[in-house]
Residue frames relative to the residue before (quaternion, step in Angstrom):
aa qw qx qy qz dx dy dz
X 1.0000 0.0000 0.0000 0.0000 0.00 0.00 0.00
X 0.1640 -0.7890 0.5875 0.0741 3.56 -0.80 1.04
X 0.1969 -0.7059 0.6656 0.1414 3.50 -1.11 0.81
X 0.1058 -0.8137 0.5713 0.0165 3.59 -0.77 1.03
X 0.0942 -0.7762 0.6229 0.0249 3.55 -0.90 1.04
X 0.1777 -0.7868 0.5879 0.0607 3.56 -0.86 1.05
X 0.0432 -0.7996 0.5989 -0.0121 3.58 -0.76 1.05
X 0.1371 -0.8015 0.5806 0.0417 3.55 -0.22 1.31
X 0.8199 0.1542 -0.1884 0.5181 3.53 -1.12 0.87
X 0.1535 0.7956 -0.5506 0.2007 3.50 0.99 0.96
X 0.4715 -0.6634 0.5011 0.2939 3.57 -1.21 0.45
X 0.3145 0.7930 -0.4815 0.2007 3.59 1.23 0.22
X 0.5845 0.5752 -0.3859 0.4227 3.64 1.05 -0.60
X 0.6497 0.5050 -0.3128 0.4743 3.60 0.99 -0.81
X 0.6401 0.5186 -0.3217 0.4667 3.58 1.01 -0.79
X 0.6549 0.4986 -0.3132 0.4736 3.59 0.92 -0.88
X 0.6355 0.5338 -0.3323 0.4481 3.59 0.96 -0.83
X 0.6605 0.4985 -0.3065 0.4704 3.59 1.00 -0.80
X 0.7093 0.4736 -0.2656 0.4495 3.58 0.83 -0.99
X 0.7742 0.3026 -0.1601 0.5323 3.59 1.09 -0.65
X 0.1410 0.8541 -0.4941 0.0805 3.58 1.14 0.60
X 0.7813 0.2839 -0.1629 0.5314 3.61 1.06 -0.59
X 0.7275 0.4148 -0.2307 0.4954 3.59 1.21 0.14
X 0.8512 -0.0741 0.1079 0.5083 3.51 -1.08 -0.92
X 0.1903 -0.7707 0.5994 0.1024 3.58 -0.95 0.89
X 0.0812 -0.7664 0.6362 0.0362 3.55 -1.04 0.85
X 0.0986 -0.8379 0.5367 0.0106 3.55 -0.20 1.28
X 0.8517 0.2282 -0.1524 0.4464 3.52 -1.34 0.45
X 0.3644 0.7022 -0.5277 0.3093 3.60 0.99 0.70
X 0.0962 0.8647 -0.4809 0.1089 3.55 0.46 1.27
X 0.6906 0.3873 -0.2857 0.5399 3.60 1.27 0.00
X 0.1121 -0.7788 0.6170 0.0177 3.53 -0.74 1.17
X 0.0976 -0.8054 0.5847 0.0008 3.57 -0.84 1.02
X 0.1245 -0.7850 0.6047 0.0517 3.59 -0.66 1.11
X 0.1113 -0.7742 0.6220 0.0352 3.54 -0.91 1.00
X 0.0834 -0.7938 0.6024 0.0005 3.57 -0.71 1.14
X 0.2833 -0.7547 0.5683 0.1649 3.57 -0.74 1.06
X 0.1389 -0.8130 0.5648 0.0278 3.57 -0.40 1.30
X 0.6042 0.5996 -0.3384 0.4012 3.57 1.28 -0.13
X 0.6251 -0.5798 0.3908 0.3469 3.58 -1.33 0.10
X 0.7403 0.3572 -0.2095 0.5296 3.63 1.25 -0.23
X 0.6021 -0.5407 0.4229 0.4078 3.60 -1.18 0.40
X 0.1753 -0.7485 0.6317 0.0996 3.55 -1.23 0.64
X 0.1832 -0.7642 0.6096 0.1039 3.58 -0.99 0.87
X 0.0763 -0.8131 0.5764 -0.0282 3.55 -0.61 1.24
X 0.3457 -0.7314 0.5438 0.2232 3.62 -0.76 0.99
X 0.5484 -0.6446 0.4361 0.3061 3.57 -1.20 0.56
X 0.5730 0.5231 -0.4382 0.4539 3.55 0.49 1.27
X 0.0107 -0.7664 0.6405 0.0475 3.53 -1.33 0.29
X 0.3876 -0.6742 0.5697 0.2658 3.54 -1.33 0.30
X 0.1826 -0.7555 0.6225 0.0913 3.54 -1.08 0.87
X 0.1703 -0.7960 0.5763 0.0732 3.56 -0.66 1.14
X 0.0141 -0.7603 0.6489 -0.0267 3.53 -0.98 1.02
X 0.6814 -0.4565 0.3410 0.4593 3.63 -1.19 0.11
X 0.6651 0.5116 -0.2982 0.4550 3.60 1.15 -0.56
X 0.7289 -0.3731 0.2442 0.5195 3.59 1.22 -0.26
X 0.5858 -0.5780 0.4574 0.3370 3.52 -1.38 -0.23
X 0.0779 -0.7957 0.6005 0.0099 3.56 -1.00 0.87
X 0.3309 -0.7431 0.5529 0.1807 3.59 -0.90 0.96
X 0.1596 -0.7665 0.6173 0.0776 3.57 -0.98 0.94
X 0.0685 -0.8102 0.5818 -0.0175 3.54 -0.69 1.19
X 0.5475 0.6580 -0.3695 0.3616 3.60 1.26 0.15
X 0.3351 0.7712 -0.4852 0.2399 3.59 1.12 0.60
X 0.2227 -0.7245 0.6367 0.1422 3.50 -1.26 0.65
X 0.5395 -0.2542 -0.7963 0.1013 1.65 -1.66 1.78
X 0.5259 -0.6275 0.4627 0.3401 3.59 -1.14 0.55
X 0.6893 0.4665 -0.3509 0.4291 3.56 -1.25 0.41
X 0.6923 -0.4741 0.3589 0.4089 3.52 -1.33 -0.22
X 0.2087 -0.7215 0.6414 0.1564 3.54 -1.25 0.62
X 0.2032 -0.7371 0.6321 0.1261 3.55 -0.88 0.99
X 0.0904 -0.8058 0.5852 -0.0038 3.53 -0.69 1.17
X 0.3015 -0.7687 0.5445 0.1472 3.55 -0.54 1.23
X 0.6601 -0.4938 0.3670 0.4310 3.63 -1.18 0.38
X 0.8226 0.2009 -0.1856 0.4985 3.56 -0.89 1.02
X 0.5861 0.6035 -0.3611 0.4024 3.58 1.25 -0.19
X 0.2485 -0.7266 0.6217 0.1542 3.55 -1.25 0.62
X 0.0013 -0.7669 0.6416 -0.0167 3.57 -0.93 0.97
X 0.2398 -0.7937 0.5476 0.1127 3.57 -1.19 0.47
X 0.1682 -0.7034 0.6801 0.1200 3.48 -1.34 0.60
X 0.1422 -0.7559 0.6333 0.0848 3.54 -1.28 0.48
X 0.0894 0.8025 -0.5886 0.0385 3.57 -1.13 0.57
X 0.4977 -0.5965 0.5382 0.3270 3.49 -1.40 0.19
X 0.0013 0.8082 -0.5870 0.0481 3.57 -0.68 1.11
X 0.4189 -0.6797 0.5492 0.2468 3.54 -0.93 0.96
X 0.4438 -0.7336 0.4484 0.2528 3.60 -0.65 1.11
X 0.6126 0.5460 -0.3570 0.4462 3.60 1.04 -0.67
X 0.6621 0.4831 -0.2950 0.4911 3.57 0.96 -0.88
X 0.6359 0.5420 -0.3200 0.4466 3.59 0.96 -0.88
X 0.6741 0.5091 -0.2950 0.4465 3.58 0.95 -0.86
X 0.6587 0.4749 -0.3035 0.4985 3.60 1.23 -0.38
X 0.5363 0.6832 -0.3840 0.3134 3.58 1.21 -0.52
X 0.2550 -0.7622 0.5809 0.1291 3.52 -1.16 0.75
X 0.8160 0.0132 0.0598 0.5747 3.54 1.04 -0.79
X 0.1783 -0.7179 0.6614 0.1240 3.54 -1.27 0.64
X 0.0833 -0.8037 0.5887 0.0236 3.58 -0.88 0.92
X 0.1315 -0.7547 0.6400 0.0585 3.54 -0.86 1.07
X 0.2204 -0.7541 0.6077 0.1157 3.54 -1.29 0.43
X 0.2451 -0.7223 0.6064 0.2246 3.56 -1.22 0.33
X 0.6788 -0.5166 0.3466 0.3901 3.56 -1.29 0.24
X 0.6285 0.5081 -0.3439 0.4781 3.61 1.26 -0.08
X 0.6036 -0.6056 0.3376 0.3936 3.58 1.29 0.11
X 0.4706 0.6638 -0.4540 0.3630 3.60 1.23 0.17
X 0.2903 -0.7375 0.5888 0.1586 3.55 -1.17 0.73
X 0.1086 -0.7782 0.6174 0.0392 3.54 -1.13 0.80
X 0.0520 -0.8325 0.5515 0.0045 3.61 0.10 1.26
X 0.1053 -0.7535 0.6465 0.0559 3.54 -1.20 0.72
X 0.2900 -0.7563 0.5655 0.1555 3.57 -0.64 1.15
X 0.0120 -0.7847 0.6194 -0.0236 3.57 -0.94 0.98
X 0.8454 0.1953 -0.1436 0.4760 3.55 -1.29 0.44
X 0.6873 -0.5298 0.2916 0.4024 3.59 0.96 0.79
X 0.3663 0.7421 -0.4886 0.2764 3.58 1.22 0.33
X 0.5815 -0.5971 0.4299 0.3471 3.55 -1.25 0.36
X 0.6001 -0.5703 0.4217 0.3699 3.58 -1.30 0.18
């Protein structure tokens, strides 16, 4: 079971800029996503999610870090991405998936289940 916390307009871009002042730059990382494994077994989550709006569903593959995240029981891991605020404000639901085919929907902005 994954608990998912979404933090829009996170200050993570400023943190990345400080930590990578002389190296790799990651701009516009304004959405921070915390994934907490509440279950008894590890969960492997690919670096993508679906965003549902009244206009339809859109897949986001621009998460950092790229690739799969293995999340051990009780562990918290994070993804970051660039999200258009206009699109975010229309969103009703974010859906993550694990490599076993389980879905983890999170209702946002009063959207339906």
